[in-house]
Residue, then its C-alpha position, 0 to 999 in steps of 0.5 A: m901620832r895624833t900630835l904629829e897629825g900622822g896616819c896610815s900614809v905618814p911614816i910615823g912608827v910607835e912602840t910602847r912596852w911596859i918594863d918593870g912597871k914603867l912605860r916605854l915609848r919609842a917613836t920614829v919619824v922617816s922620811a919618804t926616801g927612808t934617808d932621814a929619820v928622828d928617833a925619841e924614847v921616853i921610859e917613865s911611870v904612868t898611872s892613868a890614860e891621861a898620863a900616858e897621852e900626856l907622855g905621848k904629847r911630850v914624845a911628839l914634841d921632842l921628835v919635833c925639836r929633833g927635826a921631825d916637823k921638817i921631815l913631815d912638812k916635806i911629806h905633806a908638800a909632796r902630796p898631790a892636792p885632793e880633788t874637788t868635785k864640781 
């Protein structure tokens, strides 16, 4: 989520699970209307926290290649501008 600049108000989902000693990472980015979605999944041997983080970055880049950046750009553009204090 960090690579995609996601947070609690952005529709990004991530699921991880250990399967036969390998880490499965599934991720999805969904439009605000729910009509568009991009998914990615990788199953790979991971032996450290650093390797797991790199796996997450690769999945995020895969999502971007599949169009997640366009979905996220629309979501960010639709947000109201933050109010400034005077």
